[in-house]
C-alpha positions in Angstrom: 4.6 19.1 22.1 2.6 17.7 19.2 -0.2 19.5 17.4 -3.6 18.0 17.4 -5.0 18.4 13.9 -8.6 17.8 12.8 -8.9 17.0 9.1 -12.0 17.5 6.9 -13.9 14.7 5.3 -11.9 13.3 2.4 -13.2 12.0 -0.9 -13.2 8.2 -1.1 -12.1 6.3 -4.1 -15.4 4.5 -4.5 -16.8 3.0 -7.6 -18.3 6.4 -8.4 -15.0 8.0 -9.2 -12.3 5.3 -9.5 -10.7 4.7 -12.9 -12.3 1.3 -13.5 -10.7 0.4 -16.8 -10.4 -3.4 -16.3 -7.0 -3.5 -14.5 -5.7 -2.6 -11.0 -8.7 -3.6 -8.9 -6.5 -5.0 -6.2 -3.2 -3.6 -4.9 -0.3 -4.6 -7.1 2.0 -7.2 -5.5 5.5 -7.8 -6.9 9.0 -6.6 -7.0 10.8 -3.3 -7.8 14.6 -3.2 -8.0 15.2 0.3 -6.8 15.6 -0.1 -3.1 18.1 -2.9 -3.5 20.0 -1.9 -6.6 19.1 1.7 -7.6 20.7 2.2 -11.1 22.8 -1.0 -11.0 20.4 -3.1 -12.9 20.4 -5.1 -16.1 18.3 -7.8 -17.9 20.1 -10.7 -16.3 19.5 -9.3 -12.8 15.8 -8.8 -13.4 15.4 -12.3 -14.8 17.4 -13.8 -12.0 15.2 -12.0 -9.5 12.1 -13.3 -11.1 13.5 -16.8 -10.9 14.1 -16.3 -7.2 10.5 -15.2 -6.8 9.3 -18.4 -8.3 11.8 -20.6 -6.4 10.9 -19.0 -3.0 7.2 -19.4 -3.6 6.6 -15.6 -3.8 4.8 -15.9 -7.1 2.5 -18.6 -5.6 1.3 -16.3 -2.8 0.6 -13.4 -5.2 3.7 -11.4 -6.0 3.1 -11.5 -9.8 4.7 -8.2 -11.0 8.4 -7.6 -11.7 9.0 -3.9 -12.3 11.9 -1.8 -13.6 12.6 1.5 -12.0 14.9 4.4 -13.2 18.0 4.0 -15.3 16.9 1.5 -17.9 17.1 4.0 -20.8 19.7 5.6 -23.0 20.5 9.2 -22.1 19.1 10.5 -25.4 16.1 9.8 -27.6 16.3 8.6 -31.1 16.2 11.0 -34.1 12.4 10.5 -34.3 11.9 11.1 -30.6 11.5 7.5 -29.3 12.9 6.6 -25.9 15.4 3.8 -26.2 16.5 1.1 -23.8 20.2 0.9 -22.8 21.9 -1.0 -25.5 24.2 -2.8 -23.1 22.1 -3.5 -20.0 18.7 -3.9 -21.7 19.4 -4.7 -25.3 16.0 -6.0 -26.1 13.0 -5.0 -24.0 10.7 -7.5 -25.8 13.0 -10.3 -24.9 12.9 -9.1 -21.3 9.1 -9.0 -21.1 8.7 -12.2 -23.0 10.9 -14.0 -20.4 9.0 -12.4 -17.5 5.6 -13.4 -19.0 6.8 -16.9 -19.6 7.8 -17.2 -16.0 4.2 -16.1 -15.0 4.8 -12.4 -14.2 3.5 -9.1 -15.4 6.2 -6.6 -16.4 6.5 -3.0 -15.2 8.4 0.0 -16.5 9.2 3.5 -15.1 9.1 7.0 -16.5 8.7 10.6 -15.3 6.2 13.3 -15.9 8.9 15.9 -16.4 11.7 16.6 -18.8 13.9 14.0 -17.2 13.6 11.1 -14.7 15.1 11.6 -11.2 18.4 10.0 -12.4 18.4 12.4 -15.5 17.3 9.9 -18.1 14.6 11.1 -20.6 11.3 11.9 -19.1 8.0 11.7 -20.9 6.9 15.3 -20.9 5.7 16.2 -24.4 6.3 12.5 -25.4 3.5 11.0 -23.4 1.6 9.1 -26.1 4.8 8.2 -28.0 6.3 6.7 -24.8 3.1 5.0 -23.8 2.9 3.3 -27.3 6.6 2.3 -26.9 6.0 0.7 -23.5 3.0 -1.2 -24.9 4.9 -2.4 -28.0 7.7 -3.7 -25.7 5.1 -5.8 -23.8 4.9 -3.9 -20.5 1.8 -4.1 -18.3 2.5 -1.4 -15.7 3.9 2.1 -15.6 5.4 3.9 -12.5 5.4 7.6 -13.2 7.6 9.9 -11.2 7.7 13.7 -10.4 11.2 15.0 -11.2 12.4 17.8 -13.6 9.1 19.7 -13.7 8.9 22.2 -16.6 8.7 25.9 -15.9 5.2 27.2 -15.1 5.0 29.3 -18.2 5.6 26.1 -20.3 3.5 23.5 -18.5 0.6 25.8 -17.4 -0.8 22.9 -15.4 -1.0 21.9 -11.7 -0.2 18.4 -10.5 -3.5 17.0 -11.7 -3.0 18.2 -15.3 0.6 17.1 -15.4 -0.4 13.5 -14.6 -3.6 13.7 -16.6 -1.4 14.0 -19.7 0.0 10.4 -19.3 -3.4 9.1 -18.2 -4.9 10.4 -21.4 -2.0 8.9 -23.4 -2.4 5.5 -21.8 -6.2 5.6 -22.5 -5.4 6.5 -26.2 -3.0 3.6 -26.4 -5.6 1.2 -24.9 -8.1 2.4 -27.4 -5.7 1.7 -30.3 -4.2 -1.5 -29.1 -6.5 -3.1 -26.6 -3.8 -3.1 -23.9 -4.5 -1.2 -20.7 -1.5 -0.6 -18.4 -1.8 -0.2 -14.7 -0.9 3.4 -13.9 1.1 4.1 -10.7 1.7 7.8 -9.8 4.8 8.6 -7.8 4.1 12.3 -7.0 5.2 12.0 -3.3 1.9 13.0 -1.8 1.9 16.4 -3.3 -1.3 18.4 -4.0 -3.6 16.3 -1.8 -3.4 13.5 -4.3 -5.7 11.3 -2.2 -8.5 13.6 -3.2 -8.1 13.0 -7.0 -5.6 10.2 -7.6 -8.3 7.6 -8.2 -9.8 9.5 -11.0 -6.7 9.0 -13.2 -4.6 6.2 -11.7 -4.6 3.0 -9.8 -2.3 4.0 -7.0 -0.6 7.2 -5.8 2.3 7.8 -3.5 1.2 9.6 -0.3 4.6 10.6 1.2 8.3 11.1 0.5 10.6 8.1 -0.2 10.8 5.4 2.3 14.0 4.3 4.2 14.8 1.1 6.1 14.5 2.7 9.5 11.7 2.7 12.1 11.3 6.5 12.1 10.6 6.4 8.3 8.0 3.7 8.7 6.3 5.4 11.7 6.1 8.7 9.7 4.5 7.1 6.7 2.0 5.2 8.9 1.2 8.6 10.5 0.5 10.2 7.1 -1.7 7.3 6.1 -3.8 7.4 9.2 -5.5 10.6 8.1 -6.4 9.6 4.5 -7.6 6.0 4.7 -10.9 6.9 3.1 -9.2 7.4 -0.2 -8.5 3.7 -0.8 -10.9 1.3 -2.4 -10.9 -1.2 -5.3 -9.2 0.2 -8.4 -7.5 3.1 -6.4 -5.0 2.8 -3.6 -2.9 4.9 -1.3 0.7 3.9 -2.0 2.9 3.9 1.1 6.0 3.2 -1.1 8.0 0.1 -1.8 8.8 -2.4 1.0 12.0 -2.3 2.9 11.8 -5.8 4.4 15.2 -7.3 4.2 17.0 -4.0 4.1 18.8 -1.9 6.7 18.6 -2.5 10.4 14.9 -3.2 10.8 14.2 -5.6 13.6 12.1 -8.7 13.0 9.2 -7.0 14.8 9.6 -3.7 13.0 9.6 -5.6 9.7 6.3 -7.4 10.7 4.7 -4.1 11.6 5.9 -2.6 8.3 4.3 -5.5 6.3 1.1 -5.6 8.3 0.5 -1.8 8.0 1.2 -1.7 4.3 -0.9 -4.8 3.6 -3.9 -3.9 5.7 -4.2 -0.3 4.5 -4.3 -1.9 1.0 -1.1 -0.4 -0.3 0.7 -2.0 -3.2 3.2 -4.6 -1.9 6.4 -4.3 -3.9 9.4 -6.2 -2.5 12.6 -4.2 -2.7 15.4 -6.3 -1.3 18.2 -8.5 -2.8 16.4 -11.9 -2.9 19.8 -13.6 -3.3 20.6 -12.8 0.3 17.2 -12.5 2.0 16.9 -14.3 5.3 14.2 -16.9 6.0 12.7 -14.7 8.7 12.2 -11.9 6.3 10.9 -14.2 3.6 8.4 -15.7 6.0 7.1 -12.2 6.7 6.6 -11.5 3.0 4.8 -14.9 2.6 2.2 -14.5 5.4 -0.9 -15.6 3.4 -3.3 -14.6 6.1 -2.1 -11.0 6.0 -1.9 -11.0 2.1 -5.5 -12.3 2.0 -6.7 -9.0 3.6 -4.7 -6.9 1.2 -6.1 -8.9 -1.8 -9.7 -9.0 -0.5 -11.9 -9.0 -3.7 -15.1 -8.0 -1.7 -13.9 -5.2 0.6 -11.4 -2.8 -1.0 -11.3 -0.3 1.8 -8.4 0.3 4.1 -8.4 -0.3 7.8 -8.6 3.0 9.7 -7.7 4.1 13.2 -10.4 4.0 15.9 -8.2 5.2 18.7 -4.8 6.9 18.5 -3.6 5.5 21.9 -0.7 7.4 23.3 -1.9 10.7 21.8 -5.3 12.2 21.7 -7.3 11.1 18.6 -6.4 13.0 15.4 -2.9 13.9 16.7 -0.3 14.3 13.9 2.8 12.6 15.3 5.4 11.0 13.1 7.0 9.2 16.1 3.9 7.9 17.7 1.2 7.4 15.0 -2.2 5.9 15.6 -2.0 2.6 17.4 -5.5 1.0 17.2 -7.0 0.3 13.8 -9.8 -1.8 12.3 -11.8 -2.5 9.2 -14.1 -4.9 7.5 -13.0 -7.9 5.4 -14.6 -10.7 3.6 -14.1 -13.0 6.6 -14.6 -10.8 9.6 -13.4 -7.6 11.2 -9.6 -6.9 11.0 -7.7 -5.3 13.9 -4.2 -4.0 13.9 -2.5 -2.8 17.1 0.9 -1.1 16.8 3.2 -0.6 19.8 5.0 2.6 18.9 6.9 2.6 22.2 10.5 1.4 22.5 9.6 -1.1 25.1 6.9 -3.9 25.3 3.4 -2.9 26.2 0.0 -4.4 26.9 -2.7 -3.0 24.5 -6.3 -3.0 25.5 -9.4 -2.0 23.6 -13.2 -2.3 23.8 -14.6 -4.2 20.9 -17.3 -1.7 20.1 -14.6 1.1 19.7 -14.5 -0.3 16.2 -17.5 0.7 14.1 -17.5 -2.7 12.5 -18.3 -4.6 15.7 -21.9 -5.4 16.9 -22.9 -4.8 20.5 -24.2 -7.8 22.3 -22.1 -10.3 20.2 -19.1 -12.3 21.2 -16.3 -12.8 18.8 -13.8 -15.6 18.0 -10.2 -14.3 17.8 -7.8 -15.4 15.1 -4.1 -14.2 15.3 -2.9 -13.6 11.8 0.8 -13.9 12.8 0.8 -16.9 15.1 -1.9 -18.5 12.9 -3.8 -19.7 16.0 -7.4 -19.4 17.1 -7.2 -17.7 20.5 -10.6 -18.2 22.1 -13.5 -15.8 22.3 -13.5 -12.1 23.1 -16.4 -10.6 25.0 -16.6 -6.8 25.0 -12.9 -6.2 25.1 -9.5 -7.6 24.3 -6.0 -7.2 25.7 -2.9 -8.0 23.7 -0.2 -8.8 26.2 3.5 -7.7 26.0 3.4 -6.5 22.4 7.1 -6.0 21.5 8.7 -2.6 21.0 7.7 -1.3 17.6 5.7 -4.6 17.2 2.3 -5.4 15.9 -0.7 -7.6 16.6 -3.1 -8.5 13.7 -6.4 -10.1 14.5 -9.4 -11.3 12.6 -12.6 -11.3 14.7 -15.7 -13.3 13.6 -19.1 -13.3 15.2 -19.5 -16.2 17.5 -23.0 -16.0 18.9 -24.6 -13.8 21.6 -22.5 -12.6 24.5 -23.3 -14.2 27.9 -26.6 -12.9 29.5 -26.6 -10.6 32.4 -23.4 -8.7 31.8 -22.9 -5.5 33.8 -23.0 -2.8 32.7 -25.8 -3.6 30.2 -24.2 -1.3 27.6 -20.6 -1.4 26.5 -18.2 1.4 25.5 -19.5 4.8 24.4 -23.1 3.6 24.6 -22.9 3.5 28.4 -23.4 7.3 28.6 -26.9 6.8 27.0 -27.6 3.3 28.2 -31.4 3.2 28.7 -34.0 0.6 29.6 -37.2 0.2 27.6 -39.2 2.0 30.3 -36.9 5.0 30.1 -34.7 4.3 33.1 -31.1 5.4 32.5 -28.4 3.0 33.7 -25.8 4.7 35.9 
């Protein structure tokens, strides 16, 4: 049995409280080495990966960040407290960032809000501004900031907000001194209801525990995201974690669902596989420009949201069967995402006006964002046939004139219960 949970209204990361400091308006797209290589990284690997991204056309479709994760540092700081890069694997960070910039990429680096990183390299606690200045001097444009090795309460005397505010303040101070503003990505694993306050101090915030290349991990994260979509807007984004496309035993359809959900809820899109061995099928998923266009919409920064849970009653918290029917506005029409959470193919039906973004009395043209085909006109409802197990349908609906006259009933969807003629006669 699953619990049906009703959640209160959440604060939205609107222009009123987002950290609009000139960077991070749109979700970051790029690469992070952790999921594929963990600590087994060096300068040559990072540059080779960037070259693959150019060669495969990933830079051309928007993946313009290459980010380090943990393990790039020496185990100890210098005598004057500076964090130092590993003298063998990363002998010259300026050389690394210069090469990435020359290839057309932004460069990202990693640190931690505690005493140590998760792999026990130096964290930035009590060195925030010193480290931020070091990262800027090395030429980095982006900082991922983790949540390990938290100091004792009597020392830190801060909650989660204060712990991350320390680095936000340091980055602001460095920007004031140097003119360089880094994108700030918080990796606090969804603690302390970060979706309520993350946009005030960062450009993205993790909403859940670490991802794994398995369907149950993806469905659990989608479930978590379904209750907090209001938090995302331009300059502040729920981060569903790095992409696992190309890793593990995900099927092609599961990988498509993974990419579609992450992109349409406006999560950062950070590739995390070994590009030397990626298949053409997985590469084609990552390069779907119609899906990417929704993620990178410069007019509408909001996430799609569920309008019907499907298998479960609405607002049911279920990590195995998350919400199935989602929609949201975009620059070019209303976006729909249908997820088949079952382990067998299924038909998926919805009334158009179940989505709050659809107008009654209007018919809509239907664009399939995965087959890249125009699929006729939808009047009042739509059925996706034989959606594969754990598969997805992504549609873009555009207004296409008035619906045919004389349709019965005269009101569609929920409006039918109050469907009334001008003379006061109720339709029944």
